[in-house]
All heavy atoms as a GROMACS GRO file, in nm:
protein
  611
    1MET      N    1  -1.430  -2.704   2.600
    1MET     CA    2  -1.525  -2.609   2.544
    1MET      C    3  -1.486  -2.466   2.582
    1MET      O    4  -1.497  -2.376   2.501
    1MET     CB    5  -1.664  -2.645   2.594
    1MET     CG    6  -1.772  -2.557   2.539
    1MET     SD    7  -1.785  -2.583   2.361
    1MET     CE    8  -1.931  -2.496   2.326
    2LYS      N    9  -1.442  -2.447   2.708
    2LYS     CA   10  -1.403  -2.313   2.752
    2LYS      C   11  -1.284  -2.261   2.673
    2LYS      O   12  -1.277  -2.145   2.639
    2LYS     CB   13  -1.372  -2.312   2.901
    2LYS     CG   14  -1.494  -2.326   2.988
    2LYS     CD   15  -1.456  -2.321   3.134
    2LYS     CE   16  -1.578  -2.345   3.220
    2LYS     NZ   17  -1.546  -2.342   3.361
    3ALA      N   18  -1.188  -2.350   2.644
    3ALA     CA   19  -1.071  -2.309   2.568
    3ALA      C   20  -1.111  -2.267   2.427
    3ALA      O   21  -1.058  -2.170   2.372
    3ALA     CB   22  -0.969  -2.423   2.561
    4TYR      N   23  -1.207  -2.337   2.367
    4TYR     CA   24  -1.256  -2.304   2.234
    4TYR      C   25  -1.321  -2.165   2.234
    4TYR      O   26  -1.297  -2.084   2.145
    4TYR     CB   27  -1.354  -2.411   2.187
    4TYR     CG   28  -1.411  -2.386   2.051
    4TYR    CD1   29  -1.333  -2.401   1.937
    4TYR    CD2   30  -1.543  -2.346   2.035
    4TYR    CE1   31  -1.384  -2.377   1.812
    4TYR    CE2   32  -1.595  -2.321   1.910
    4TYR     CZ   33  -1.515  -2.337   1.798
    4TYR     OH   34  -1.567  -2.313   1.674
    5LEU      N   35  -1.401  -2.137   2.334
    5LEU     CA   36  -1.465  -2.006   2.345
    5LEU      C   37  -1.361  -1.896   2.365
    5LEU      O   38  -1.374  -1.787   2.309
    5LEU     CB   39  -1.567  -2.005   2.459
    5LEU     CG   40  -1.694  -2.087   2.434
    5LEU    CD1   41  -1.780  -2.090   2.559
    5LEU    CD2   42  -1.770  -2.033   2.316
    6LEU      N   43  -1.260  -1.923   2.445
    6LEU     CA   44  -1.154  -1.825   2.466
    6LEU      C   45  -1.081  -1.794   2.335
    6LEU      O   46  -1.053  -1.678   2.305
    6LEU     CB   47  -1.054  -1.876   2.571
    6LEU     CG   48  -0.939  -1.783   2.606
    6LEU    CD1   49  -0.992  -1.652   2.662
    6LEU    CD2   50  -0.845  -1.849   2.702
    7LEU      N   51  -1.054  -1.896   2.255
    7LEU     CA   52  -0.989  -1.875   2.126
    7LEU      C   53  -1.076  -1.791   2.033
    7LEU      O   54  -1.027  -1.704   1.962
    7LEU     CB   55  -0.956  -2.008   2.060
    7LEU     CG   56  -0.839  -2.085   2.120
    7LEU    CD1   57  -0.825  -2.221   2.053
    7LEU    CD2   58  -0.711  -2.006   2.106
    8LEU      N   59  -1.205  -1.814   2.035
    8LEU     CA   60  -1.296  -1.735   1.952
    8LEU      C   61  -1.298  -1.589   1.996
    8LEU      O   62  -1.309  -1.499   1.913
    8LEU     CB   63  -1.438  -1.792   1.958
    8LEU     CG   64  -1.461  -1.918   1.876
    8LEU    CD1   65  -1.603  -1.970   1.897
    8LEU    CD2   66  -1.436  -1.894   1.730
    9LEU      N   67  -1.286  -1.564   2.125
    9LEU     CA   68  -1.284  -1.427   2.175
    9LEU      C   69  -1.153  -1.356   2.141
    9LEU      O   70  -1.151  -1.236   2.116
    9LEU     CB   71  -1.306  -1.425   2.326
    9LEU     CG   72  -1.447  -1.466   2.373
    9LEU    CD1   73  -1.449  -1.476   2.524
    9LEU    CD2   74  -1.550  -1.367   2.323
   10LEU      N   75  -1.043  -1.429   2.139
   10LEU     CA   76  -0.912  -1.370   2.111
   10LEU      C   77  -0.884  -1.355   1.962
   10LEU      O   78  -0.800  -1.275   1.924
   10LEU     CB   79  -0.802  -1.453   2.176
   10LEU     CG   80  -0.797  -1.451   2.328
   10LEU    CD1   81  -0.688  -1.545   2.377
   10LEU    CD2   82  -0.775  -1.310   2.380
   11LEU      N   83  -0.954  -1.428   1.879
   11LEU     CA   84  -0.928  -1.425   1.736
   11LEU      C   85  -0.934  -1.285   1.676
   11LEU      O   86  -0.844  -1.246   1.603
   11LEU     CB   87  -1.024  -1.519   1.662
   11LEU     CG   88  -1.001  -1.534   1.513
   11LEU    CD1   89  -0.862  -1.590   1.487
   11LEU    CD2   90  -1.106  -1.623   1.452
   12PRO      N   91  -1.035  -1.202   1.706
   12PRO     CA   92  -1.035  -1.067   1.648
   12PRO      C   93  -0.915  -0.983   1.692
   12PRO      O   94  -0.865  -0.902   1.615
   12PRO     CB   95  -1.165  -1.006   1.700
   12PRO     CG   96  -1.251  -1.121   1.735
   12PRO     CD   97  -1.157  -1.230   1.778
   13LEU      N   98  -0.866  -1.003   1.812
   13LEU     CA   99  -0.750  -0.928   1.859
   13LEU      C  100  -0.624  -0.970   1.786
   13LEU      O  101  -0.541  -0.888   1.751
   13LEU     CB  102  -0.732  -0.948   2.010
   13LEU     CG  103  -0.844  -0.896   2.100
   13LEU    CD1  104  -0.816  -0.935   2.244
   13LEU    CD2  105  -0.857  -0.746   2.086
   14CYS      N  106  -0.610  -1.098   1.763
   14CYS     CA  107  -0.489  -1.150   1.699
   14CYS      C  108  -0.489  -1.124   1.549
   14CYS      O  109  -0.384  -1.117   1.488
   14CYS     CB  110  -0.476  -1.299   1.724
   14CYS     SG  111  -0.458  -1.340   1.899
   15SER      N  112  -0.606  -1.116   1.490
   15SER     CA  113  -0.612  -1.102   1.345
   15SER      C  114  -0.629  -0.957   1.300
   15SER      O  115  -0.650  -0.931   1.184
   15SER     CB  116  -0.727  -1.186   1.290
   15SER     OG  117  -0.849  -1.139   1.340
   16ALA      N  118  -0.620  -0.863   1.393
   16ALA     CA  119  -0.631  -0.722   1.356
   16ALA      C  120  -0.518  -0.687   1.260
   16ALA      O  121  -0.402  -0.719   1.284
   16ALA     CB  122  -0.625  -0.634   1.480
   17LYS      N  123  -0.553  -0.623   1.152
   17LYS     CA  124  -0.454  -0.591   1.048
   17LYS      C  125  -0.364  -0.479   1.097
   17LYS      O  126  -0.408  -0.379   1.150
   17LYS     CB  127  -0.524  -0.549   0.920
   17LYS     CG  128  -0.428  -0.522   0.808
   17LYS     CD  129  -0.498  -0.520   0.675
   17LYS     CE  130  -0.402  -0.480   0.568
   17LYS     NZ  131  -0.348  -0.585   0.492
   18LYS      N  132  -0.235  -0.498   1.078
   18LYS     CA  133  -0.135  -0.395   1.105
   18LYS      C  134  -0.093  -0.335   0.973
   18LYS      O  135  -0.065  -0.406   0.878
   18LYS     CB  136  -0.012  -0.454   1.174
   18LYS     CG  137  -0.024  -0.469   1.322
   18LYS     CD  138  -0.015  -0.334   1.386
   18LYS     CE  139   0.022  -0.348   1.531
   18LYS     NZ  140   0.007  -0.227   1.605
   19PHE      N  141  -0.091  -0.204   0.967
   19PHE     CA  142  -0.044  -0.133   0.849
   19PHE      C  143   0.097  -0.085   0.876
   19PHE      O  144   0.125  -0.028   0.980
   19PHE     CB  145  -0.136  -0.015   0.818
   19PHE     CG  146  -0.275  -0.056   0.779
   19PHE    CD1  147  -0.376  -0.059   0.874
   19PHE    CD2  148  -0.303  -0.093   0.649
   19PHE    CE1  149  -0.504  -0.098   0.838
   19PHE    CE2  150  -0.431  -0.131   0.612
   19PHE     CZ  151  -0.532  -0.134   0.707
   20ASN      N  152   0.186  -0.109   0.780
   20ASN     CA  153   0.326  -0.069   0.793
   20ASN      C  154   0.366   0.013   0.671
   20ASN      O  155   0.328  -0.020   0.558
   20ASN     CB  156   0.417  -0.192   0.800
   20ASN     CG  157   0.384  -0.279   0.919
   20ASN    OD1  158   0.396  -0.235   1.032
   20ASN    ND2  159   0.342  -0.401   0.894
   21ILE      N  160   0.442   0.118   0.694
   21ILE     CA  161   0.496   0.198   0.585
   21ILE      C  162   0.626   0.262   0.634
   21ILE      O  163   0.641   0.291   0.752
   21ILE     CB  164   0.394   0.306   0.538
   21ILE    CG1  165   0.440   0.369   0.405
   21ILE    CG2  166   0.369   0.410   0.646
   21ILE    CD1  167   0.332   0.450   0.334
   22GLU      N  168   0.721   0.276   0.543
   22GLU     CA  169   0.847   0.344   0.574
   22GLU      C  170   0.842   0.482   0.511
   22GLU      O  171   0.812   0.495   0.391
   22GLU     CB  172   0.966   0.266   0.520
   22GLU     CG  173   0.992   0.138   0.593
   22GLU     CD  174   1.116   0.067   0.543
   22GLU    OE1  175   1.170   0.104   0.437
   22GLU    OE2  176   1.160  -0.027   0.612
   23CYS      N  177   0.870   0.584   0.590
   23CYS     CA  178   0.867   0.722   0.542
   23CYS      C  179   0.990   0.796   0.594
   23CYS      O  180   1.046   0.761   0.698
   23CYS     CB  181   0.742   0.795   0.595
   23CYS     SG  182   0.586   0.717   0.556
   24TYR      N  183   1.028   0.898   0.523
   24TYR     CA  184   1.135   0.984   0.572
   24TYR      C  185   1.075   1.087   0.666
   24TYR      O  186   0.965   1.137   0.644
   24TYR     CB  187   1.208   1.052   0.456
   24TYR     CG  188   1.292   0.954   0.379
   24TYR    CD1  189   1.245   0.894   0.263
   24TYR    CD2  190   1.418   0.917   0.426
   24TYR    CE1  191   1.322   0.802   0.194
   24TYR    CE2  192   1.495   0.825   0.358
   24TYR     CZ  193   1.445   0.767   0.242
   24TYR     OH  194   1.522   0.674   0.175
   25GLY      N  195   1.149   1.117   0.773
   25GLY     CA  196   1.103   1.214   0.871
   25GLY      C  197   1.198   1.332   0.879
   25GLY      O  198   1.319   1.318   0.867
   26GLN      N  199   1.139   1.449   0.896
   26GLN     CA  200   1.220   1.570   0.912
   26GLN      C  201   1.137   1.670   0.993
   26GLN      O  202   1.020   1.694   0.964
   26GLN     CB  203   1.253   1.632   0.776
   26GLN     CG  204   1.333   1.760   0.789
   26GLN     CD  205   1.445   1.768   0.688
   26GLN    OE1  206   1.470   1.676   0.612
   26GLN    NE2  207   1.512   1.879   0.686
   27ASP      N  208   1.200   1.727   1.098
   27ASP     CA  209   1.129   1.827   1.179
   27ASP      C  210   1.212   1.952   1.206
   27ASP      O  211   1.167   2.041   1.273
   27ASP     CB  212   1.081   1.766   1.310
   27ASP     CG  213   1.194   1.730   1.405
   27ASP    OD1  214   1.312   1.755   1.374
   27ASP    OD2  215   1.164   1.678   1.513
   28PHE      N  216   1.333   1.961   1.153
   28PHE     CA  217   1.421   2.077   1.164
   28PHE      C  218   1.473   2.102   1.304
   28PHE      O  219   1.541   2.201   1.328
   28PHE     CB  220   1.354   2.204   1.109
   28PHE     CG  221   1.310   2.188   0.967
   28PHE    CD1  222   1.177   2.179   0.935
   28PHE    CD2  223   1.404   2.178   0.866
   28PHE    CE1  224   1.137   2.163   0.803
   28PHE    CE2  225   1.366   2.162   0.734
   28PHE     CZ  226   1.230   2.154   0.703
   29VAL      N  227   1.442   2.015   1.400
   29VAL     CA  228   1.497   2.028   1.535
   29VAL      C  229   1.578   1.903   1.569
   29VAL      O  230   1.697   1.911   1.596
   29VAL     CB  231   1.385   2.051   1.640
   29VAL    CG1  232   1.444   2.056   1.780
   29VAL    CG2  233   1.309   2.178   1.609
   30TRP      N  234   1.514   1.786   1.566
   30TRP     CA  235   1.579   1.662   1.605
   30TRP      C  236   1.600   1.565   1.489
   30TRP      O  237   1.698   1.493   1.486
   30TRP     CB  238   1.496   1.589   1.711
   30TRP     CG  239   1.477   1.669   1.835
   30TRP    CD1  240   1.364   1.733   1.874
   30TRP    CD2  241   1.573   1.695   1.936
   30TRP    NE1  242   1.382   1.798   1.991
   30TRP    CE2  243   1.511   1.776   2.034
   30TRP    CE3  244   1.705   1.659   1.955
   30TRP    CZ2  245   1.578   1.821   2.147
   30TRP    CZ3  246   1.770   1.704   2.068
   30TRP    CH2  247   1.706   1.783   2.162
   31VAL      N  248   1.509   1.563   1.396
   31VAL     CA  249   1.510   1.462   1.291
   31VAL      C  250   1.547   1.527   1.158
   31VAL      O  251   1.486   1.626   1.119
   31VAL     CB  252   1.372   1.393   1.280
   31VAL    CG1  253   1.372   1.292   1.168
   31VAL    CG2  254   1.335   1.328   1.412
   32ASN      N  255   1.648   1.471   1.089
   32ASN     CA  256   1.691   1.526   0.961
   32ASN      C  257   1.696   1.414   0.858
   32ASN      O  258   1.795   1.343   0.846
   32ASN     CB  259   1.828   1.593   0.975
   32ASN     CG  260   1.871   1.661   0.848
   32ASN    OD1  261   1.791   1.681   0.758
   32ASN    ND2  262   1.998   1.696   0.841
   33ASN      N  263   1.586   1.397   0.786
   33ASN     CA  264   1.575   1.297   0.679
   33ASN      C  265   1.601   1.155   0.730
   33ASN      O  266   1.666   1.076   0.664
   33ASN     CB  267   1.665   1.331   0.561
   33ASN     CG  268   1.599   1.296   0.430
   33ASN    OD1  269   1.477   1.304   0.417
   33ASN    ND2  270   1.678   1.259   0.332
   34MET      N  271   1.549   1.123   0.847
   34MET     CA  272   1.564   0.991   0.909
   34MET      C  273   1.457   0.897   0.854
   34MET      O  274   1.342   0.937   0.835
   34MET     CB  275   1.547   1.004   1.061
   34MET     CG  276   1.558   0.872   1.136
   34MET     SD  277   1.520   0.891   1.311
   34MET     CE  278   1.652   0.995   1.364
   35LEU      N  279   1.493   0.773   0.828
   35LEU     CA  280   1.397   0.674   0.782
   35LEU      C  281   1.315   0.625   0.902
   35LEU      O  282   1.370   0.574   1.000
   35LEU     CB  283   1.466   0.557   0.714
   35LEU     CG  284   1.375   0.455   0.649
   35LEU    CD1  285   1.287   0.520   0.542
   35LEU    CD2  286   1.457   0.343   0.588
   36LEU      N  287   1.184   0.642   0.895
   36LEU     CA  288   1.092   0.601   1.001
   36LEU      C  289   1.021   0.475   0.958
   36LEU      O  290   0.981   0.461   0.842
   36LEU     CB  291   0.989   0.711   1.026
   36LEU     CG  292   1.042   0.851   1.052
   36LEU    CD1  293   0.926   0.950   1.058
   36LEU    CD2  294   1.123   0.854   1.180
   37GLN      N  295   1.002   0.383   1.050
   37GLN     CA  296   0.923   0.263   1.024
   37GLN      C  297   0.795   0.276   1.105
   37GLN      O  298   0.795   0.260   1.226
   37GLN     CB  299   1.001   0.138   1.062
   37GLN     CG  300   1.124   0.120   0.976
   37GLN     CD  301   1.205  -0.001   1.016
   37GLN    OE1  302   1.187  -0.059   1.122
   37GLN    NE2  303   1.297  -0.040   0.929
   38CYS      N  304   0.687   0.308   1.036
   38CYS     CA  305   0.560   0.338   1.102
   38CYS      C  306   0.469   0.216   1.095
   38CYS      O  307   0.455   0.155   0.990
   38CYS     CB  308   0.494   0.457   1.034
   38CYS     SG  309   0.603   0.600   1.028
   39SER      N  310   0.408   0.183   1.206
   39SER     CA  311   0.318   0.070   1.215
   39SER      C  312   0.197   0.110   1.297
   39SER      O  313   0.210   0.175   1.401
   39SER     CB  314   0.392  -0.047   1.283
   39SER     OG  315   0.308  -0.157   1.295
   40SER      N  316   0.078   0.073   1.249
   40SER     CA  317  -0.043   0.115   1.317
   40SER      C  318  -0.158   0.022   1.280
   40SER      O  319  -0.154  -0.047   1.178
   40SER     CB  320  -0.078   0.259   1.275
   40SER     OG  321  -0.201   0.299   1.329
   41ASP      N  322  -0.263   0.025   1.361
   41ASP     CA  323  -0.387  -0.046   1.328
   41ASP      C  324  -0.466   0.033   1.224
   41ASP      O  325  -0.559  -0.019   1.164
   41ASP     CB  326  -0.474  -0.064   1.452
   41ASP     CG  327  -0.409  -0.158   1.554
   41ASP    OD1  328  -0.328  -0.242   1.513
   41ASP    OD2  329  -0.440  -0.146   1.673
   42VAL      N  330  -0.429   0.160   1.204
   42VAL     CA  331  -0.496   0.249   1.110
   42VAL      C  332  -0.402   0.272   0.992
   42VAL      O  333  -0.282   0.293   1.010
   42VAL     CB  334  -0.529   0.384   1.178
   42VAL    CG1  335  -0.594   0.479   1.082
   42VAL    CG2  336  -0.616   0.361   1.301
   43GLU      N  337  -0.456   0.270   0.871
   43GLU     CA  338  -0.372   0.290   0.753
   43GLU      C  339  -0.307   0.428   0.756
   43GLU      O  340  -0.368   0.526   0.795
   43GLU     CB  341  -0.455   0.275   0.626
   43GLU     CG  342  -0.371   0.264   0.502
   43GLU     CD  343  -0.450   0.222   0.381
   43GLU    OE1  344  -0.572   0.202   0.391
   43GLU    OE2  345  -0.387   0.209   0.275
   44GLN      N  346  -0.181   0.434   0.715
   44GLN     CA  347  -0.104   0.557   0.718
   44GLN      C  348  -0.045   0.587   0.580
   44GLN      O  349  -0.042   0.501   0.492
   44GLN     CB  350   0.010   0.547   0.819
   44GLN     CG  351  -0.039   0.533   0.961
   44GLN     CD  352   0.073   0.551   1.061
   44GLN    OE1  353   0.185   0.587   1.026
   44GLN    NE2  354   0.042   0.528   1.185
   45ALA      N  355   0.002   0.709   0.566
   45ALA     CA  356   0.068   0.755   0.444
   45ALA      C  357   0.193   0.832   0.484
   45ALA      O  358   0.206   0.877   0.598
   45ALA     CB  359  -0.026   0.845   0.365
   46CYS      N  360   0.283   0.849   0.389
   46CYS     CA  361   0.397   0.939   0.409
   46CYS      C  362   0.351   1.078   0.367
   46CYS      O  363   0.271   1.092   0.276
   46CYS     CB  364   0.514   0.897   0.321
   46CYS     SG  365   0.577   0.731   0.355
   47TYR      N  366   0.402   1.180   0.434
   47TYR     CA  367   0.362   1.315   0.399
   47TYR      C  368   0.482   1.408   0.395
   47TYR      O  369   0.586   1.383   0.455
   47TYR     CB  370   0.258   1.370   0.497
   47TYR     CG  371   0.315   1.410   0.631
   47TYR    CD1  372   0.363   1.539   0.653
   47TYR    CD2  373   0.323   1.320   0.736
   47TYR    CE1  374   0.417   1.577   0.776
   47TYR    CE2  375   0.376   1.356   0.858
   47TYR     CZ  376   0.423   1.484   0.878
   47TYR     OH  377   0.476   1.520   0.998
   48THR      N  378   0.465   1.516   0.321
   48THR     CA  379   0.555   1.631   0.323
   48THR      C  380   0.466   1.753   0.331
   48THR      O  381   0.372   1.767   0.252
   48THR     CB  382   0.642   1.638   0.196
   48THR    OG1  383   0.715   1.516   0.184
   48THR    CG2  384   0.738   1.755   0.203
   49ARG      N  385   0.492   1.839   0.428
   49ARG     CA  386   0.413   1.961   0.441
   49ARG      C  387   0.481   2.074   0.367
   49ARG      O  388   0.599   2.067   0.334
   49ARG     CB  389   0.396   1.997   0.588
   49ARG     CG  390   0.307   1.896   0.660
   49ARG     CD  391   0.284   1.930   0.802
   49ARG     NE  392   0.217   2.059   0.814
   49ARG     CZ  393   0.191   2.117   0.930
   49ARG    NH1  394   0.226   2.059   1.042
   49ARG    NH2  395   0.131   2.233   0.933
   50ASP      N  396   0.406   2.179   0.340
   50ASP     CA  397   0.460   2.295   0.268
   50ASP      C  398   0.582   2.354   0.338
   50ASP      O  399   0.668   2.414   0.272
   50ASP     CB  400   0.352   2.403   0.252
   50ASP     CG  401   0.248   2.364   0.148
   50ASP    OD1  402   0.268   2.264   0.077
   50ASP    OD2  403   0.145   2.434   0.139
   51ASN      N  404   0.592   2.339   0.471
   51ASN     CA  405   0.707   2.394   0.545
   51ASN      C  406   0.828   2.300   0.544
   51ASN      O  407   0.929   2.328   0.605
   51ASN     CB  408   0.667   2.429   0.688
   51ASN     CG  409   0.630   2.306   0.770
   51ASN    OD1  410   0.638   2.193   0.724
   51ASN    ND2  411   0.587   2.328   0.893
   52GLY      N  412   0.818   2.185   0.474
   52GLY     CA  413   0.930   2.092   0.463
   52GLY      C  414   0.926   1.978   0.564
   52GLY      O  415   1.005   1.885   0.554
   53GLU      N  416   0.837   1.984   0.661
   53GLU     CA  417   0.824   1.876   0.759
   53GLU      C  418   0.782   1.748   0.686
   53GLU      O  419   0.701   1.751   0.594
   53GLU     CB  420   0.719   1.916   0.862
   53GLU     CG  421   0.692   1.811   0.967
   53GLU     CD  422   0.578   1.854   1.059
   53GLU    OE1  423   0.577   1.969   1.106
   53GLU    OE2  424   0.490   1.770   1.082
   54LYS      N  425   0.839   1.634   0.730
   54LYS     CA  426   0.808   1.504   0.669
   54LYS      C  427   0.780   1.404   0.778
   54LYS      O  428   0.828   1.417   0.890
   54LYS     CB  429   0.928   1.452   0.590
   54LYS     CG  430   0.970   1.534   0.472
   54LYS     CD  431   1.092   1.469   0.408
   54LYS     CE  432   1.144   1.549   0.292
   54LYS     NZ  433   1.260   1.480   0.231
   55GLY      N  434   0.706   1.299   0.743
   55GLY     CA  435   0.681   1.191   0.837
   55GLY      C  436   0.570   1.100   0.793
   55GLY      O  437   0.537   1.092   0.674
   56CYS      N  438   0.511   1.029   0.890
   56CYS     CA  439   0.398   0.940   0.869
   56CYS      C  440   0.275   1.002   0.933
   56CYS      O  441   0.285   1.068   1.035
   56CYS     CB  442   0.421   0.805   0.937
   56CYS     SG  443   0.576   0.726   0.899
   57THR      N  444   0.159   0.977   0.874
   57THR     CA  445   0.036   1.030   0.930
   57THR      C  446  -0.081   0.941   0.892
   57THR      O  447  -0.073   0.864   0.796
   57THR     CB  448   0.010   1.175   0.882
   57THR    OG1  449  -0.099   1.230   0.956
   57THR    CG2  450  -0.020   1.180   0.734
   58GLU      N  451  -0.188   0.952   0.968
   58GLU     CA  452  -0.312   0.882   0.932
   58GLU      C  453  -0.372   0.948   0.809
   58GLU      O  454  -0.352   1.067   0.784
   58GLU     CB  455  -0.409   0.885   1.049
   58GLU     CG  456  -0.358   0.808   1.169
   58GLU     CD  457  -0.454   0.812   1.287
   58GLU    OE1  458  -0.563   0.874   1.276
   58GLU    OE2  459  -0.420   0.752   1.390
   59LEU      N  460  -0.446   0.872   0.731
   59LEU     CA  461  -0.496   0.919   0.602
   59LEU      C  462  -0.583   1.044   0.612
   59LEU      O  463  -0.583   1.127   0.520
   59LEU     CB  464  -0.573   0.807   0.532
   59LEU     CG  465  -0.493   0.684   0.494
   59LEU    CD1  466  -0.580   0.585   0.418
   59LEU    CD2  467  -0.371   0.719   0.412
   60HIS      N  468  -0.656   1.062   0.721
   60HIS     CA  469  -0.746   1.178   0.730
   60HIS      C  470  -0.669   1.310   0.729
   60HIS      O  471  -0.724   1.413   0.689
   60HIS     CB  472  -0.838   1.169   0.851
   60HIS     CG  473  -0.768   1.174   0.983
   60HIS    ND1  474  -0.736   1.291   1.046
   60HIS    CD2  475  -0.724   1.074   1.063
   60HIS    CE1  476  -0.674   1.265   1.159
   60HIS    NE2  477  -0.665   1.133   1.172
   61ASN      N  478  -0.543   1.310   0.767
   61ASN     CA  479  -0.464   1.434   0.764
   61ASN      C  480  -0.424   1.474   0.622
   61ASN      O  481  -0.390   1.590   0.598
   61ASN     CB  482  -0.338   1.420   0.850
   61ASN     CG  483  -0.370   1.417   0.997
   61ASN    OD1  484  -0.458   1.488   1.043
   61ASN    ND2  485  -0.299   1.333   1.070
   62CYS      N  486  -0.431   1.383   0.528
   62CYS     CA  487  -0.390   1.411   0.390
   62CYS      C  488  -0.481   1.512   0.323
   62CYS      O  489  -0.443   1.573   0.222
   62CYS     CB  490  -0.385   1.282   0.310
   62CYS     SG  491  -0.254   1.171   0.368
   63SER      N  492  -0.599   1.534   0.376
   63SER     CA  493  -0.692   1.630   0.316
   63SER      C  494  -0.668   1.772   0.367
   63SER      O  495  -0.730   1.866   0.317
   63SER     CB  496  -0.836   1.588   0.343
   63SER     OG  497  -0.861   1.586   0.482
   64HIS      N  498  -0.579   1.791   0.462
   64HIS     CA  499  -0.550   1.924   0.514
   64HIS      C  500  -0.470   2.006   0.413
   64HIS      O  501  -0.386   1.951   0.341
   64HIS     CB  502  -0.472   1.916   0.645
   64HIS     CG  503  -0.547   1.853   0.757
   64HIS    ND1  504  -0.486   1.811   0.872
   64HIS    CD2  505  -0.678   1.824   0.774
   64HIS    CE1  506  -0.574   1.760   0.954
   64HIS    NE2  507  -0.693   1.767   0.896
   65ALA      N  508  -0.495   2.134   0.411
   65ALA     CA  509  -0.422   2.223   0.321
   65ALA      C  510  -0.273   2.220   0.356
   65ALA      O  511  -0.236   2.221   0.473
   65ALA     CB  512  -0.476   2.365   0.333
   66GLY      N  513  -0.189   2.215   0.255
   66GLY     CA  514  -0.045   2.217   0.276
   66GLY      C  515   0.017   2.082   0.302
   66GLY      O  516   0.138   2.072   0.324
   67TRP      N  517  -0.063   1.976   0.304
   67TRP     CA  518  -0.012   1.840   0.326
   67TRP      C  519  -0.012   1.767   0.192
   67TRP      O  520  -0.115   1.758   0.126
   67TRP     CB  521  -0.100   1.764   0.424
   67TRP     CG  522  -0.093   1.810   0.565
   67TRP    CD1  523  -0.126   1.932   0.613
   67TRP    CD2  524  -0.051   1.733   0.677
   67TRP    NE1  525  -0.108   1.937   0.749
   67TRP    CE2  526  -0.062   1.815   0.791
   67TRP    CE3  527  -0.007   1.602   0.693
   67TRP    CZ2  528  -0.029   1.771   0.918
   67TRP    CZ3  529   0.025   1.559   0.820
   67TRP    CH2  530   0.014   1.643   0.931
   68ASN      N  531   0.102   1.712   0.153
   68ASN     CA  532   0.112   1.631   0.032
   68ASN      C  533   0.146   1.490   0.074
   68ASN      O  534   0.250   1.466   0.135
   68ASN     CB  535   0.222   1.686  -0.060
   68ASN     CG  536   0.192   1.826  -0.104
   68ASN    OD1  537   0.086   1.851  -0.161
   68ASN    ND2  538   0.281   1.920  -0.075
   69CYS      N  539   0.057   1.395   0.044
   69CYS     CA  540   0.075   1.256   0.088
   69CYS      C  541   0.104   1.165  -0.029
   69CYS      O  542   0.064   1.190  -0.143
   69CYS     CB  543  -0.052   1.208   0.158
   69CYS     SG  544  -0.084   1.291   0.314
   70CYS      N  545   0.176   1.057   0.002
   70CYS     CA  546   0.200   0.949  -0.092
   70CYS      C  547   0.187   0.819  -0.014
   70CYS      O  548   0.189   0.819   0.108
   70CYS     CB  549   0.335   0.964  -0.161
   70CYS     SG  550   0.476   0.979  -0.050
   71TYR      N  551   0.174   0.707  -0.083
   71TYR     CA  552   0.124   0.586  -0.018
   71TYR      C  553   0.212   0.463  -0.033
   71TYR      O  554   0.167   0.352  -0.006
   71TYR     CB  555  -0.018   0.559  -0.070
   71TYR     CG  556  -0.106   0.681  -0.053
   71TYR    CD1  557  -0.122   0.771  -0.158
   71TYR    CD2  558  -0.164   0.710   0.068
   71TYR    CE1  559  -0.199   0.885  -0.143
   71TYR    CE2  560  -0.241   0.824   0.085
   71TYR     CZ  561  -0.257   0.910  -0.020
   71TYR     OH  562  -0.332   1.025  -0.003
   72THR      N  563   0.336   0.481  -0.073
   72THR     CA  564   0.428   0.368  -0.084
   72THR      C  565   0.553   0.396   0.000
   72THR      O  566   0.582   0.512   0.032
   72THR     CB  567   0.470   0.344  -0.231
   72THR    OG1  568   0.530   0.461  -0.283
   72THR    CG2  569   0.349   0.306  -0.316
   73ASP      N  570   0.626   0.292   0.034
   73ASP     CA  571   0.747   0.306   0.117
   73ASP      C  572   0.843   0.409   0.058
   73ASP      O  573   0.871   0.407  -0.063
   73ASP     CB  574   0.818   0.173   0.131
   73ASP     CG  575   0.745   0.076   0.224
   73ASP    OD1  576   0.666   0.122   0.308
   73ASP    OD2  577   0.767  -0.046   0.211
   74ARG      N  578   0.892   0.496   0.143
   74ARG     CA  579   0.998   0.594   0.112
   74ARG      C  580   0.962   0.690  -0.001
   74ARG      O  581   1.049   0.746  -0.068
   74ARG     CB  582   1.127   0.522   0.078
   74ARG     CG  583   1.173   0.429   0.189
   74ARG     CD  584   1.296   0.354   0.150
   74ARG     NE  585   1.326   0.252   0.249
   74ARG     CZ  586   1.441   0.192   0.259
   74ARG    NH1  587   1.538   0.219   0.176
   74ARG    NH2  588   1.460   0.101   0.351
   75CYS      N  589   0.834   0.713  -0.022
   75CYS     CA  590   0.791   0.796  -0.136
   75CYS      C  591   0.804   0.946  -0.109
   75CYS      O  592   0.791   1.026  -0.200
   75CYS     CB  593   0.648   0.762  -0.176
   75CYS     SG  594   0.527   0.786  -0.044
   76ASN      N  595   0.830   0.986   0.015
   76ASN     CA  596   0.837   1.130   0.047
   76ASN      C  597   0.981   1.179   0.058
   76ASN      O  598   1.011   1.271   0.132
   76ASN     CB  599   0.759   1.162   0.175
   76ASN     CG  600   0.821   1.102   0.300
   76ASN    OD1  601   0.891   1.001   0.292
   76ASN    ND2  602   0.794   1.162   0.413
   77GLN      N  603   1.069   1.122  -0.021
   77GLN     CA  604   1.211   1.158  -0.014
   77GLN      C  605   1.233   1.295  -0.059
   77GLN      O  606   1.246   1.384  -0.093
   77GLN     CB  607   1.294   1.060  -0.093
   77GLN     CG  608   1.440   1.078  -0.074
   77GLN     CD  609   1.519   0.967  -0.140
   77GLN    OE1  610   1.467   0.892  -0.219
   77GLN    NE2  611   1.644   0.954  -0.104
   0.00000   0.00000   0.00000
């Protein structure tokens, strides 16, 4: 019975959805159009900012001025 209860407690942790997306990254210092594999418990998008910076971000950042987001793998090329 204890093992059954333990499994019920762990089930939400094991079944937490992981969001994965591949985006191009660029920061003009270290990263130059590198393919990033982003994984998170929170849904993410690929972005390109007005200054040319690229990468992955959480969806709430897509509403910021100067951020252009897309939602499929490698869409910010």
